[in-house]
C-alpha positions as CSV (number, residue, x, y, z in Angstrom):
1,D,171.3,112.0,175.7
2,G,173.1,112.0,179.0
3,K,171.8,115.4,180.2
4,G,168.1,114.4,179.6
5,T,168.6,111.2,181.5
6,Q,170.2,113.0,184.4
7,T,167.2,115.5,184.5
8,D,164.7,112.7,184.4
9,A,166.5,110.9,187.2
10,A,166.7,114.1,189.3
11,R,162.9,114.6,188.8
12,A,162.2,111.0,189.8
13,A,164.4,111.4,192.9
14,A,162.7,114.7,193.8
15,M,159.2,113.1,193.4
16,S,160.2,110.1,195.4
17,D,161.6,112.3,198.2
18,A,158.4,114.4,198.2
19,I,156.2,111.3,198.5
20,N,158.4,109.8,201.2
21,A,158.2,113.1,203.1
22,L,154.4,113.3,202.8
23,M,153.9,109.6,203.7
24,G,156.1,110.0,206.7
25,S,154.6,113.2,208.0
26,P,151.6,113.4,210.4
27,G,149.6,115.0,207.6
28,G,150.1,111.9,205.5
29,A,148.2,109.7,207.9
30,V,145.0,109.9,205.9
31,L,146.9,109.1,202.7
32,R,148.5,106.1,204.3
33,R,145.2,104.8,205.6
34,A,143.6,105.2,202.1
35,I,146.5,103.3,200.5
36,V,146.1,100.5,203.0
37,D,142.3,100.4,202.7
38,L,142.2,100.7,198.9
39,D,144.5,98.4,197.1
40,S,142.6,98.4,193.8
41,V,144.8,95.9,192.1
42,D,144.2,93.4,194.8
43,L,140.5,94.1,194.8
44,V,140.2,93.6,191.1
45,Q,142.2,90.4,191.3
46,R,140.0,89.1,194.0
47,L,136.8,90.0,192.1
48,L,138.1,88.2,189.0
49,S,139.0,85.0,191.0
50,K,137.0,81.8,190.7
51,E,136.0,82.2,194.4
52,S,134.3,85.5,193.7
53,R,132.0,84.0,190.9
54,T,129.0,83.8,193.3
55,L,129.6,87.4,194.4
56,R,129.8,88.6,190.8
57,H,126.6,86.7,190.0
58,K,124.8,88.2,192.9
59,A,126.0,91.7,192.0
60,V,124.7,91.4,188.5
61,L,121.4,90.1,189.7
62,A,121.1,93.1,192.1
63,M,121.9,95.5,189.3
64,T,119.4,93.9,186.9
65,D,116.7,93.9,189.6
66,S,117.4,97.6,190.2
67,V,117.1,98.4,186.5
68,K,113.9,96.3,186.2
69,E,112.4,98.1,189.2
70,Q,113.2,101.5,187.7
71,R,111.7,100.4,184.3
72,L,108.5,99.2,185.9
73,K,108.2,102.4,188.0
74,R,108.6,104.5,184.8
75,K,106.1,102.3,183.0
76,A,103.6,102.7,185.9
77,E,104.1,106.5,186.0
78,K,103.5,106.7,182.2
79,K,100.3,104.7,182.5
80,L,99.1,107.0,185.3
81,K,99.8,110.1,183.3
82,K,97.9,108.6,180.3
83,Q,94.9,107.7,182.5
84,A,95.0,111.2,184.0
85,L,95.0,112.7,180.5
86,Q,92.1,110.5,179.4
87,T,90.2,111.4,182.6
88,G,90.8,115.1,182.0
89,T,89.6,114.8,178.4
90,E,86.5,112.9,179.5
91,L,85.9,115.5,182.2
92,A,86.2,118.3,179.7
93,K,83.8,116.6,177.3
94,T,81.3,116.1,180.2
95,Q,81.6,119.7,181.2
96,N,81.0,120.8,177.6
97,V,77.9,118.6,177.3
98,E,76.6,120.0,180.7
99,G,77.2,123.5,179.4
100,E,75.3,122.8,176.2
101,V,72.4,121.2,178.1
102,R,72.3,124.3,180.4
103,N,72.3,126.6,177.4
104,M,69.5,124.5,175.8
105,S,67.5,124.6,179.0
106,E,67.9,128.4,179.3
107,T,66.8,128.8,175.7
108,A,63.8,126.5,176.2
109,L,62.8,128.5,179.3
110,R,62.9,131.8,177.3
111,I,60.6,130.3,174.6
């Protein structure tokens, strides 16, 4: 379809003109810096290279250390909560016993 192809070509040309105008304008400076700073294809290619093997290894170790640290922290918090619950239960039992002893003493004094 010749008409559809012409329309697509016109859209592509308009988009190209808009991008060129934006990139060339003073307001496009931030966008130009971002494009220069972040070439994601190049970054991925470099990270996948043989030379980056040590970097990838260190990154994985850092991530696993972080996960392990978080896991240990959660485990310690869980243990502290359990100990606090046990202590609270023991305290409640002690208070109940003390209350019963007090009641018995008051009863014995009345007799």
